[in-house]
N, CA, C and O of each residue as an XYZ file, in Angstrom:
884
protein
N     -16.144     41.492     82.934
C     -16.712     41.955     81.130
C     -17.039     40.128     81.224
O     -16.512     39.153     81.759
N     -18.257     40.420     80.328
C     -18.616     38.956     80.290
C     -18.076     37.687     79.281
O     -18.378     37.521     78.099
N     -17.188     36.854     80.123
C     -16.908     35.538     79.096
C     -17.549     34.820     77.524
O     -17.873     33.647     77.339
N     -17.577     35.691     76.775
C     -17.444     34.772     75.150
C     -17.744     33.076     75.471
O     -16.894     32.630     76.242
N     -18.641     32.187     75.093
C     -18.378     31.339     74.448
C     -17.413     30.693     73.900
O     -16.538     31.554     73.812
N     -16.991     29.726     73.468
C     -15.886     29.035     72.446
C     -16.753     28.712     71.505
O     -17.880     28.219     71.530
N     -15.669     29.261     70.229
C     -16.334     28.738     68.704
C     -15.299     27.631     68.523
O     -14.168     27.723     68.999
N     -15.715     26.608     67.836
C     -14.510     25.975     67.130
C     -15.345     25.836     65.143
O     -16.493     25.777     64.702
N     -14.141     25.841     64.616
C     -14.048     26.043     63.377
C     -14.625     24.241     62.826
O     -13.987     23.230     62.532
N     -15.711     24.468     62.876
C     -16.456     23.314     62.551
C     -17.389     22.950     61.009
O     -17.959     21.990     60.488
N     -17.084     24.476     60.706
C     -18.030     24.533     59.695
C     -17.871     23.758     57.898
O     -18.519     23.875     56.859
N     -16.900     23.135     58.233
C     -16.253     22.587     56.915
C     -16.910     21.068     56.696
O     -17.029     20.381     55.681
N     -17.336     20.812     58.275
C     -18.347     19.255     57.862
C     -19.224     19.431     57.360
O     -19.906     20.452     57.451
N     -19.515     18.151     56.466
C     -20.604     18.027     55.506
C     -21.937     17.770     56.922
O     -21.899     16.895     57.787
N     -23.016     18.858     56.739
C     -23.799     18.848     57.424
C     -25.091     18.064     56.803
O     -25.427     18.046     55.619
N     -25.686     17.463     57.836
C     -26.806     16.009     57.605
C     -27.775     17.138     57.180
O     -27.625     18.240     57.709
N     -29.029     16.904     56.016
C     -30.002     18.045     55.879
C     -31.046     17.949     56.575
O     -31.928     18.721     56.198
N     -31.429     17.027     57.830
C     -32.131     16.964     59.157
C     -31.684     18.108     60.105
O     -32.447     18.906     60.648
N     -30.632     18.078     60.197
C     -29.947     18.702     60.745
C     -30.002     20.473     60.000
O     -30.289     21.379     60.783
N     -29.799     20.728     58.946
C     -29.855     22.152     58.504
C     -31.202     22.265     58.581
O     -31.467     23.427     58.890
N     -32.435     21.438     58.411
C     -33.933     21.471     58.307
C     -34.246     22.086     59.530
O     -35.122     22.950     59.533
N     -33.449     21.660     60.967
C     -33.785     22.446     62.130
C     -33.230     23.650     62.320
O     -34.043     24.415     62.838
N     -32.034     24.209     62.089
C     -31.819     25.033     62.370
C     -32.462     26.139     62.543
O     -32.348     26.725     63.619
N     -33.485     26.789     61.245
C     -34.159     27.805     61.550
C     -35.189     27.703     62.626
O     -35.665     28.818     62.840
N     -35.651     26.875     63.299
C     -36.295     26.651     64.313
C     -36.157     27.016     65.462
O     -36.884     27.481     66.340
N     -34.631     26.621     65.298
C     -33.589     26.982     66.426
C     -33.451     28.610     66.524
O     -33.879     29.221     67.504
N     -32.853     29.217     65.484
C     -33.090     30.667     65.536
C     -34.395     31.124     65.950
O     -34.460     31.683     67.045
N     -35.783     30.939     65.045
C     -37.052     31.441     65.541
C     -36.846     31.870     67.216
O     -36.765     32.912     67.865
N     -36.817     30.514     67.459
C     -36.468     30.283     69.291
C     -35.889     31.368     69.628
O     -36.374     32.446     69.970
N     -34.716     31.002     69.504
C     -33.579     31.709     70.054
C     -33.877     34.043     69.761
O     -33.425     34.934     70.481
N     -34.678     34.173     68.594
C     -35.021     35.448     68.341
C     -36.131     35.801     69.172
O     -36.329     37.015     69.223
N     -36.969     35.034     69.888
C     -38.371     35.409     70.639
C     -37.477     35.058     71.991
O     -38.048     35.367     73.037
N     -36.264     34.508     72.123
C     -35.683     34.161     74.064
C     -35.312     35.674     74.048
O     -35.782     36.571     74.748
N     -34.508     35.732     73.235
C     -33.861     37.472     73.261
C     -34.688     38.628     73.726
O     -34.373     39.397     74.634
N     -35.950     38.674     72.897
C     -37.015     39.669     73.405
C     -37.437     39.620     74.515
O     -38.082     40.443     75.164
N     -37.026     38.515     74.782
C     -37.544     38.004     76.595
C     -36.352     38.801     77.783
O     -36.312     38.916     79.008
N     -35.733     39.109     76.966
C     -34.263     39.152     77.724
C     -33.561     38.103     78.456
O     -32.750     38.369     79.343
N     -33.819     37.072     78.148
C     -32.757     35.725     78.241
C     -31.215     36.163     77.610
O     -30.977     36.643     76.502
N     -30.399     35.873     78.550
C     -29.061     35.728     78.150
C     -28.160     34.609     77.875
O     -27.097     34.561     77.256
N     -28.991     33.530     78.620
C     -28.161     32.268     78.411
C     -29.277     31.095     78.074
O     -30.461     31.430     78.117
N     -28.994     29.952     77.794
C     -30.079     29.028     77.767
C     -29.339     27.624     76.784
O     -28.907     27.573     75.632
N     -29.475     26.460     78.036
C     -29.238     25.635     78.072
C     -29.798     24.363     76.975
O     -30.985     24.127     76.749
N     -28.688     23.676     76.410
C     -29.588     22.394     75.677
C     -30.877     21.812     75.421
O     -31.737     21.761     74.541
N     -30.521     21.209     77.102
C     -31.894     20.688     77.559
C     -33.238     21.390     77.485
O     -34.220     20.856     76.967
N     -33.248     22.420     77.938
C     -34.236     23.534     77.626
C     -34.583     23.828     76.087
O     -35.771     24.077     75.883
N     -33.750     23.838     74.995
C     -34.210     24.420     73.775
C     -34.846     22.860     73.606
O     -35.995     22.837     73.166
N     -34.171     21.449     73.931
C     -34.425     20.226     73.407
C     -35.935     20.198     73.641
O     -36.686     19.857     72.728
N     -36.556     20.671     75.265
C     -37.920     20.459     76.127
C     -38.706     21.062     74.954
O     -39.318     20.460     74.072
N     -38.569     22.256     75.118
C     -39.700     23.069     74.304
C     -40.012     22.872     72.536
O     -41.082     22.925     71.930
N     -38.592     22.626     72.029
C     -38.681     22.467     70.296
C     -39.316     20.787     70.201
O     -39.740     20.444     69.097
N     -39.387     19.476     71.682
C     -39.017     18.249     71.671
C     -38.161     17.513     70.868
O     -38.614     16.638     70.130
N     -37.295     17.697     70.909
C     -35.971     17.030     70.751
C     -35.200     16.502     71.721
O     -35.250     16.754     72.925
N     -34.438     15.709     71.114
C     -33.482     14.826     72.165
C     -32.350     15.725     72.289
O     -31.665     15.988     71.300
N     -32.005     16.411     73.891
C     -30.913     16.768     74.540
C     -29.394     16.719     73.308
O     -28.843     17.742     72.901
N     -29.066     15.593     72.999
C     -27.774     15.125     72.388
C     -27.981     15.654     71.049
O     -26.967     16.142     70.550
N     -28.982     15.679     70.377
C     -29.527     15.925     68.644
C     -29.091     17.173     68.964
O     -28.045     17.547     68.434
N     -29.696     17.948     69.761
C     -29.847     19.681     69.891
C     -28.239     19.879     70.057
O     -27.755     20.300     69.006
N     -27.393     19.712     70.972
C     -25.999     20.098     71.078
C     -24.765     19.377     69.875
O     -23.686     19.939     69.686
N     -25.145     18.116     69.175
C     -24.655     18.048     67.860
C     -25.205     18.765     67.016
O     -24.542     18.772     65.979
N     -26.385     19.566     66.940
C     -26.901     20.444     65.561
C     -26.495     21.532     65.961
O     -26.817     22.342     65.092
N     -25.774     22.235     67.077
C     -25.497     23.205     67.384
C     -24.083     23.451     66.794
O     -23.573     24.455     66.298
N     -23.489     21.827     67.080
C     -21.804     22.348     67.282
C     -21.656     22.214     65.723
O     -20.506     21.952     65.370
N     -22.805     22.371     64.480
C     -21.955     22.810     63.263
C     -22.224     24.284     63.010
O     -21.845     24.892     62.009
N     -22.855     24.752     63.932
C     -22.231     26.593     64.157
C     -20.797     26.678     64.865
O     -20.290     27.789     65.019
N     -20.391     25.973     65.130
C     -18.834     26.247     65.974
C     -19.049     26.677     67.077
O     -18.278     27.523     67.529
N     -19.999     26.290     67.732
C     -20.278     27.027     69.650
C     -20.292     25.692     70.391
O     -20.945     24.699     70.070
N     -19.610     25.803     71.255
C     -19.554     25.238     72.126
C     -19.628     25.836     73.728
O     -18.808     26.675     74.100
N     -20.779     25.276     74.707
C     -21.595     25.702     75.566
C     -20.889     25.873     76.803
O     -19.736     25.448     76.741
N     -21.167     26.282     77.725
C     -19.838     26.261     79.237
C     -20.852     25.030     80.175
O     -22.019     24.836     79.832
N     -20.351     24.421     81.126
C     -20.780     23.978     82.017
C     -21.696     24.443     82.965
O     -21.319     25.492     83.487
N     -22.724     24.041     83.348
C     -23.616     24.586     83.962
C     -24.303     26.049     83.430
O     -25.074     26.645     84.182
N     -24.062     26.442     82.448
C     -24.079     28.008     81.767
C     -25.172     27.724     80.370
O     -26.334     28.110     80.249
N     -24.673     27.241     79.795
C     -25.019     26.809     78.576
C     -24.776     27.577     77.337
O     -23.589     27.691     77.033
N     -25.431     27.992     76.751
C     -24.806     28.994     75.478
C     -25.298     30.609     75.458
O     -26.503     30.687     75.698
N     -24.949     31.317     75.334
C     -24.978     32.809     75.208
C     -25.888     33.237     74.063
O     -25.563     33.110     72.882
N     -26.976     33.722     74.451
C     -28.036     33.510     73.836
C     -27.571     34.275     72.039
O     -27.466     33.774     70.919
N     -27.451     35.289     72.438
C     -26.715     36.674     71.465
C     -25.790     35.866     70.678
O     -25.966     35.971     69.464
N     -24.789     35.034     71.073
C     -23.506     34.322     70.520
C     -24.199     33.238     69.420
O     -23.831     33.083     68.256
N     -24.968     32.744     69.899
C     -25.702     31.487     69.100
C     -26.785     31.901     68.374
O     -27.050     31.198     67.398
N     -27.419     32.760     68.561
C     -28.156     33.535     67.624
C     -27.159     34.172     66.180
O     -27.610     33.897     65.069
N     -26.274     34.727     66.229
C     -25.301     35.289     65.664
C     -24.897     34.019     64.744
O     -25.488     33.676     63.720
N     -24.007     33.525     65.200
C     -23.716     31.784     64.607
C     -24.786     31.516     63.924
O     -24.764     31.638     62.699
N     -25.741     31.167     64.485
C     -26.971     30.234     63.511
C     -26.914     31.296     62.308
O     -26.615     31.004     61.150
N     -27.246     32.569     62.769
C     -27.640     33.358     61.255
C     -26.858     33.246     59.840
O     -27.277     33.070     58.696
N     -25.342     33.445     60.459
C     -24.523     32.963     59.548
C     -24.113     31.733     59.116
O     -23.275     31.458     58.257
N     -24.818     30.989     59.827
C     -24.512     29.429     59.365
C     -25.822     29.449     58.377
O     -25.504     28.657     57.490
N     -26.944     29.877     58.117
C     -27.751     29.654     57.455
C     -28.025     30.946     56.217
O     -29.024     31.411     55.667
N     -26.539     31.200     56.151
C     -26.667     32.761     55.681
C     -27.630     33.439     55.475
O     -28.028     33.629     54.326
N     -28.324     34.044     56.711
C     -29.050     34.734     56.961
C     -29.102     36.364     56.427
O     -29.901     37.175     55.959
N     -27.745     36.256     56.817
C     -27.439     37.899     57.146
C     -25.825     38.410     55.923
O     -25.020     39.340     55.970
N     -25.982     37.404     55.116
C     -25.816     37.414     53.717
C     -27.199     37.708     52.663
O     -28.283     37.182     52.913
N     -27.030     38.462     51.669
C     -27.922     38.482     51.225
C     -27.702     37.450     49.453
O     -26.648     37.195     48.870
N     -28.832     37.163     49.134
C     -28.903     36.168     47.788
C     -29.972     36.368     46.885
O     -31.182     36.200     47.041
N     -29.321     36.754     45.918
C     -30.705     37.462     45.032
C     -31.018     35.995     44.273
O     -30.335     34.971     44.249
N     -32.366     36.306     43.640
C     -32.822     35.381     42.739
C     -33.548     35.455     41.698
O     -34.337     36.388     41.845
N     -33.661     35.019     40.862
C     -34.965     35.050     39.788
C     -36.328     34.131     39.661
O     -36.222     32.960     40.025
N     -37.306     34.483     39.281
C     -38.400     33.701     39.701
C     -39.145     33.609     38.014
O     -39.325     34.408     37.095
N     -39.364     32.465     38.212
C     -40.040     31.930     36.935
C     -41.755     31.245     37.132
O     -42.063     30.159     37.625
N     -42.602     32.242     36.596
C     -43.704     32.065     36.823
C     -44.602     32.343     37.714
O     -45.072     31.652     38.617
N     -44.954     34.192     37.153
C     -45.873     34.934     37.978
C     -47.152     34.775     38.431
O     -47.647     35.858     38.743
N     -48.287     33.305     38.675
C     -48.738     33.393     38.859
C     -49.189     33.743     40.289
O     -48.432     34.507     40.887
N     -50.242     33.338     40.920
C     -50.914     33.378     41.956
C     -49.576     32.867     42.984
O     -49.075     33.761     43.666
N     -49.143     31.827     43.076
C     -48.277     31.456     43.744
C     -46.666     31.951     43.759
O     -45.856     31.874     44.682
N     -46.515     32.433     42.533
C     -45.447     33.175     42.419
C     -45.425     34.409     42.752
O     -44.375     34.966     43.074
N     -46.741     35.095     42.717
C     -47.315     36.478     43.217
C     -46.710     36.443     44.966
O     -45.957     37.208     45.567
N     -47.376     35.294     45.359
C     -47.185     35.255     46.809
C     -45.756     35.284     47.305
O     -45.566     35.690     48.452
N     -45.020     35.006     46.773
C     -43.417     34.367     47.227
C     -42.941     36.019     47.294
O     -42.471     36.760     48.158
N     -43.343     36.141     45.875
C     -42.401     37.403     45.598
C     -42.585     38.333     46.634
O     -41.559     38.819     47.110
N     -44.102     38.824     47.266
C     -44.936     39.488     48.229
C     -44.195     39.004     49.591
O     -44.087     39.973     50.343
N     -43.616     37.747     50.188
C     -43.492     37.532     51.549
C     -42.305     38.109     51.529
O     -41.437     38.004     50.662
N     -42.281     38.952     52.874
C     -41.661     39.568     53.822
C     -40.516     38.495     54.475
O     -39.338     38.647     54.798
N     -41.209     37.629     54.502
C     -39.944     36.695     55.442
C     -38.802     36.056     54.483
O     -38.037     35.184     54.895
N     -38.775     36.425     53.545
C     -37.551     35.902     52.605
C     -36.629     36.993     53.096
O     -35.658     36.525     53.690
N     -36.647     38.117     53.034
C     -35.966     39.478     53.270
C     -34.865     39.196     54.264
O     -33.655     39.425     54.262
N     -35.906     38.474     55.329
C     -35.276     38.214     56.224
C     -34.204     37.049     56.426
O     -33.360     36.920     57.313
N     -34.408     36.493     55.671
C     -33.754     35.301     55.499
C     -32.432     35.380     54.731
O     -31.619     34.458     54.666
N     -32.311     36.530     54.182
C     -31.585     36.465     53.004
C     -31.624     36.262     51.474
O     -30.691     36.290     50.672
N     -33.028     36.036     51.263
C     -33.036     35.993     49.998
C     -34.146     37.346     49.049
O     -35.089     37.970     49.536
N     -33.750     37.420     48.019
C     -34.112     39.079     47.353
C     -34.712     38.128     45.985
O     -33.813     37.520     45.403
N     -36.082     37.942     45.431
C     -36.363     38.013     44.280
C     -36.118     39.325     43.408
O     -36.988     40.129     43.744
N     -35.512     39.732     42.685
C     -35.128     40.645     41.683
C     -35.713     41.101     40.817
O     -36.018     42.264     40.554
N     -36.003     39.601     40.035
C     -36.949     39.894     38.859
C     -37.765     38.783     38.427
O     -37.066     37.777     38.552
N     -38.635     38.548     38.086
C     -39.814     37.752     37.737
C     -40.073     37.319     36.635
O     -39.808     38.298     35.937
N     -40.428     36.492     35.920
C     -40.587     36.004     34.271
C     -41.423     35.136     33.921
O     -41.271     33.992     34.349
N     -42.344     35.393     33.198
C     -43.565     34.985     32.825
C     -43.803     34.902     31.046
O     -42.983     35.279     30.209
N     -44.745     34.485     30.858
C     -44.520     33.739     29.022
C     -46.237     34.589     28.793
O     -46.700     34.617     27.652
N     -46.981     35.177     29.882
C     -48.510     35.403     29.643
C     -48.372     37.126     29.664
O     -48.009     37.854     30.589
N     -48.827     37.488     28.217
C     -48.147     38.708     27.942
C     -49.426     39.883     28.692
O     -49.282     41.104     28.628
N     -50.437     39.316     29.263
C     -51.156     40.732     29.997
C     -50.071     40.296     32.067
O     -50.736     40.640     33.044
N     -49.041     39.823     32.290
C     -48.231     39.666     33.100
C     -46.875     40.752     33.103
O     -46.330     41.476     33.936
N     -46.662     40.365     31.486
C     -45.517     40.750     30.968
C     -45.453     42.495     31.039
O     -46.328     43.184     30.515
N     -44.152     43.133     31.851
C     -44.178     44.657     31.977
C     -44.901     45.384     33.423
O     -44.586     46.401     34.040
N     -45.808     44.549     33.606
C     -45.992     44.568     35.132
C     -45.455     44.532     36.236
O     -44.762     43.536     36.444
N     -45.551     45.472     37.239
C     -44.988     44.249     38.716
C     -45.412     44.134     39.677
O     -46.344     44.895     39.936
N     -44.997     43.171     40.705
C     -45.495     43.128     41.964
C     -44.288     43.200     43.093
O     -43.153     42.726     43.136
N     -44.870     43.805     43.753
C     -44.422     44.483     44.946
C     -43.511     44.893     44.450
O     -42.511     44.597     45.102
N     -43.236     45.617     43.335
C     -41.983     46.087     43.177
C     -40.586     45.325     42.394
O     -39.416     45.555     42.087
N     -41.690     44.214     42.325
C     -40.429     43.163     41.544
C     -40.862     43.518     39.809
O     -42.062     43.462     39.539
N     -40.116     43.785     38.960
C     -40.835     43.480     37.275
C     -40.679     42.538     36.762
O     -39.675     41.826     36.752
N     -41.869     42.375     36.154
C     -42.227     40.680     35.256
C     -41.656     41.125     33.717
O     -42.017     41.964     32.892
N     -40.752     40.279     33.764
C     -40.337     40.299     32.162
C     -41.034     39.367     31.431
O     -42.067     38.902     31.913
N     -40.508     38.886     29.959
C     -40.962     38.098     29.335
C     -39.699     37.166     29.049
O     -38.548     37.491     28.757
N     -40.457     35.493     29.280
C     -39.231     34.638     29.711
C     -38.166     34.391     28.650
O     -37.274     33.574     28.877
N     -38.219     35.050     27.521
C     -37.426     35.135     26.562
C     -36.301     35.971     26.902
O     -35.228     35.637     26.400
N     -36.320     37.202     27.806
C     -35.366     37.793     28.124
C     -34.172     37.005     29.087
O     -32.983     37.310     29.177
N     -34.994     35.754     29.857
C     -33.962     35.565     31.114
C     -32.666     34.970     30.824
O     -31.968     34.535     31.740
N     -32.256     34.919     29.455
C     -31.019     34.496     29.228
C     -30.434     35.844     29.449
O     -29.612     35.955     30.358
N     -30.716     36.764     28.818
C     -29.988     38.197     28.755
C     -29.632     38.765     30.090
O     -28.580     39.282     30.465
N     -30.924     38.514     30.814
C     -30.140     39.020     31.972
C     -29.563     38.550     33.225
O     -29.248     39.087     34.286
N     -29.514     36.819     32.530
C     -28.895     36.335     34.004
C     -27.182     36.506     33.053
O     -26.130     36.162     33.591
N     -27.240     37.035     31.752
C     -25.846     37.351     31.344
C     -25.234     38.498     32.116
O     -24.063     38.463     32.492
N     -26.079     39.557     32.357
C     -25.750     40.731     32.998
C     -25.809     40.847     34.642
O     -24.992     41.588     35.187
N     -26.674     40.192     35.360
C     -26.552     39.998     36.249
C     -26.745     38.098     36.987
O     -27.629     37.254     36.840
N     -25.237     38.105     37.883
C     -25.557     37.298     38.264
C     -26.048     36.685     39.687
O     -25.727     36.850     40.864
N     -27.241     35.680     38.788
C     -27.526     35.150     39.768
C     -27.524     33.555     40.284
O     -27.654     32.745     39.366
N     -27.422     33.120     41.343
C     -27.040     31.793     41.708
C     -28.477     30.845     41.545
O     -28.487     29.681     41.145
N     -29.862     31.763     42.019
C     -30.724     30.892     42.974
C     -31.926     31.082     41.455
O     -31.905     32.096     40.757
N     -32.828     29.967     41.210
C     -33.759     30.465     40.689
C     -34.848     29.464     40.834
O     -34.751     28.241     40.933
N     -36.171     30.414     40.826
C     -37.482     29.471     41.584
C     -38.424     28.990     40.618
O     -38.606     29.774     39.686
N     -38.981     28.074     40.585
C     -39.699     27.339     39.745
C     -41.130     27.589     40.457
O     -41.404     27.180     41.585
N     -42.209     28.502     39.417
C     -43.712     28.281     39.889
C     -44.414     28.351     38.752
O     -45.250     29.180     38.393
N     -43.955     27.315     38.175
C     -45.065     27.594     36.775
C     -45.869     26.042     36.867
O     -45.907     25.360     37.891
N     -46.377     25.741     35.792
C     -47.543     24.544     35.910
C     -46.384     23.621     35.295
O     -45.431     23.986     34.607
N     -46.731     22.277     35.739
C     -46.336     21.050     35.896
C     -45.387     20.829     34.317
O     -44.282     20.382     34.012
N     -46.332     21.314     33.741
C     -45.706     20.870     32.052
C     -44.584     21.909     31.891
O     -43.822     21.567     30.987
N     -44.181     23.257     32.572
C     -43.589     24.101     31.442
C     -41.765     24.064     32.739
O     -40.730     24.712     32.581
N     -42.185     22.855     34.070
C     -40.971     23.259     34.923
C     -39.951     22.859     34.271
O     -38.982     23.599     34.097
N     -40.015     21.543     33.777
C     -38.646     20.859     33.143
C     -38.034     21.921     32.333
O     -36.884     22.320     32.521
N     -38.864     22.393     31.382
C     -37.980     23.552     30.040
C     -37.122     24.868     30.987
O     -36.055     25.445     30.775
N     -38.145     24.999     32.083
C     -37.992     26.457     32.885
C     -36.245     25.696     33.109
O     -35.282     26.066     32.437
N     -36.189     24.814     33.982
C     -34.505     24.374     34.573
C     -33.827     24.489     33.434
O     -32.897     25.291     33.513
N     -34.015     23.785     32.035
C     -33.311     23.499     31.337
C     -32.573     25.252     31.174
O     -31.371     25.507     31.103
N     -33.597     26.139     31.151
C     -32.870     27.174     30.720
C     -31.661     28.134     31.874
O     -30.531     28.615     31.786
N     -32.895     27.995     33.052
C     -31.960     27.978     34.000
C     -30.252     27.619     33.874
O     -29.285     28.305     33.544
N     -30.408     26.210     34.304
C     -28.891     25.507     33.990
C     -27.904     25.922     33.505
O     -26.773     26.178     33.919
N     -29.000     26.038     31.495
C     -27.748     26.894     30.594
C     -27.449     28.345     30.918
O     -26.522     28.886     30.315
N     -28.190     29.063     31.868
C     -27.654     30.534     32.281
C     -26.810     30.581     33.447
O     -26.385     31.698     33.746
N     -26.452     29.532     34.221
C     -25.729     29.724     34.492
C     -26.237     29.596     36.605
O     -25.569     29.928     37.585
N     -27.477     29.056     36.522
C     -28.208     28.980     37.926
C     -27.465     28.046     38.742
O     -27.148     26.984     38.208
N     -27.164     28.234     39.828
C     -26.596     27.381     40.694
C     -27.705     26.077     41.374
O     -27.530     24.862     41.287
N     -28.767     26.754     41.998
C     -29.547     26.551     42.868
C     -30.852     26.473     42.300
O     -31.130     27.436     41.586
N     -31.710     25.619     42.413
C     -32.840     25.663     41.955
C     -34.167     25.252     42.808
O     -34.422     24.051     42.907
N     -35.070     26.268     43.462
C     -36.236     25.884     44.279
C     -37.352     25.970     43.515
O     -37.898     26.953     43.015
N     -37.746     24.279     43.474
C     -38.737     24.190     42.423
C     -40.050     24.100     43.176
O     -40.023     23.395     44.185
N     -41.445     24.818     42.793
C     -42.509     24.664     43.776
C     -43.570     23.698     42.550
O     -44.735     23.410     42.823
N     -42.978     23.348     41.372
C     -44.061     22.985     40.712
C     -44.248     21.559     41.076
O     -43.382     20.935     41.689
N     -45.615     20.932     40.622
C     -46.024     19.733     41.158
C     -45.379     18.283     40.325
O     -46.134     17.384     39.955
N     -44.155     18.246     40.152
C     -43.548     17.507     39.210
C     -42.166     17.602     39.698
O     -41.799     18.729     40.031
N     -41.359     16.669     39.801
C     -40.327     16.379     39.774
C     -39.264     16.656     38.735
O     -39.692     16.155     37.696
N     -37.881     17.305     38.471
C     -37.376     17.885     37.444
C     -35.961     17.616     36.889
O     -35.332     18.216     37.760
N     -35.224     17.241     36.236
C     -34.030     16.544     36.216
C     -33.079     17.703     35.817
O     -33.180     18.437     34.834
N     -31.987     17.714     36.940
C     -30.939     18.513     36.640
C     -29.285     18.213     36.682
O     -28.876     17.667     37.707
N     -28.609     18.435     35.955
C     -27.235     18.062     36.438
C     -26.757     17.891     37.845
O     -27.143     18.688     38.700
N     -25.934     16.898     38.154
C     -25.235     16.768     39.873
C     -24.814     17.915     40.194
O     -24.930     18.181     41.390
N     -24.357     18.700     39.533
C     -23.701     20.299     40.197
C     -24.839     20.885     40.820
O     -24.848     21.116     42.030
N     -25.785     21.137     40.081
C     -26.939     21.915     40.510
C     -27.303     21.641     41.785
O     -27.017     20.472     42.043
N     -27.784     22.176     42.652
C     -28.635     22.229     43.616
C     -30.444     22.309     43.433
O     -31.252     23.075     42.906
N     -30.476     21.137     44.143
C     -32.232     20.969     43.553
C     -33.006     20.548     45.048
O     -32.833     19.604     45.819
N     -34.059     21.874     45.059
C     -35.000     21.517     46.298
C     -36.325     21.745     45.873
O     -36.788     22.846     45.575
N     -37.076     20.374     45.852
C     -38.479     20.375     45.188
C     -39.021     20.512     46.679
O     -38.546     19.992     47.688
N     -40.319     21.478     46.549
C     -41.492     22.051     47.472
C     -42.609     21.430     46.930
O     -43.033     22.060     45.962
N     -43.089     20.672     47.127
C     -44.387     19.978     46.545
C     -45.592     20.275     47.570
O     -45.736     19.722     48.660
N     -46.493     21.330     46.964
C     -47.603     21.225     48.604
C     -48.519     20.434     48.235
O     -49.202     20.025     49.173
N     -48.851     19.992     47.048
C     -50.056     19.230     46.908
C     -49.593     17.676     47.303
O     -50.517     16.863     47.326
N     -48.440     17.247     47.574
C     -47.906     16.161     48.011
C     -48.159     16.809     49.532
O     -49.330     16.569     49.826
N     -47.556     17.471     50.503
C     -48.083     17.830     51.700
C     -49.151     17.873     51.966
O     -49.457     17.222     52.965
N     -50.169     18.566     51.311
C     -51.536     18.195     51.431
C     -52.045     17.025     51.341
O     -53.086     16.722     51.924
N     -51.513     16.385     50.750
C     -52.482     14.727     50.448
C     -51.875     14.208     51.960
O     -52.696     13.647     52.686
N     -50.218     14.395     52.569
C     -50.174     13.965     53.865
C     -51.030     14.119     55.170
O     -51.229     13.310     56.076
N     -51.552     15.621     54.961
C     -52.192     16.069     55.686
C     -53.504     15.706     56.026
O     -54.224     15.815     57.019
N     -53.613     15.123     54.608
C     -55.115     15.037     54.816
C     -55.931     13.454     54.635
O     -57.136     13.205     54.664
N     -54.543     12.374     54.408
C     -54.334     11.511     54.374
C     -54.189     10.891     56.206
O     -54.559      9.787     56.608
N     -53.656     11.813     56.895
C     -53.219     11.815     58.304
C     -54.781     11.871     59.139
O     -55.261     11.181     60.038
N     -55.389     13.290     58.195
C     -56.382     13.536     58.826
C     -57.458     12.462     59.202
O     -58.028     12.354     60.288
N     -57.671     11.439     57.720
C     -58.444     10.317     57.262
C     -58.248      9.274     58.143
O     -59.157      8.507     58.461
N     -57.148      9.201     58.546
C     -56.457      7.831     59.710
C     -57.196      7.864     60.737
O     -57.938      6.946     61.087
N     -56.943      9.723     61.726
C     -57.473      9.950     62.859
C     -59.105     10.028     62.727
O     -59.486      9.799     63.875
N     -59.883     10.168     62.175
C     -61.149     10.155     62.157
C     -61.814      8.898     61.967
O     -62.979      8.659     62.286
N     -60.759      7.876     61.263
C     -61.283      6.600     61.377
C     -60.956      5.694     62.476
O     -61.284      4.509     62.412
N     -60.341      6.166     63.464
C     -59.652      6.012     64.909
C     -60.804      6.152     66.155
O     -60.755      5.565     67.236
N     -61.913      7.150     65.666
C     -62.673      7.164     66.322
C     -63.759      6.176     66.391
O     -64.644      6.290     67.239
């Protein structure tokens, strides 16, 4: 009988954000490894392939509760399952999205969210041409109906893909309606109370970094 790798109850430890950001990379790598038929993997091998420090890999993975075996490493299937549990990928989290334009529509149609445990169940907009239509089976409602639907469907995640000028007012509505976490794609920072989780994803900022680095590379030639 195959001996299982020991796990420890370390999930209650505060997890540094950089560690959380690396976890999906570990999971993606392990899924590919599992497809190839590999049963075991060591921290040094993971570190080499993902260009990380082996000590950092061991520390990161310890937050899942797993400990490896000397000279063997981790059981791939065990580690994969624990990572999915840590990230919440094996649980479904429903979300409301506000701003059903090109970006919002793309997010609604992105299948990867389902694999990661996120399901956008409704979208909202103020454009009368969009209200009453659907994107990939997700209905688009008038923003005026957000409060009513939120009171009937207990949703904890709100996604903002509106123009910058509308983002704060939408965030205010979400907070009042009981949204606990906001994923903001609008190109502006928004204010929310301290108990609300906020994650900004500013595409223009990331693009600016790419273009700036590209310019530095070209100047070095």
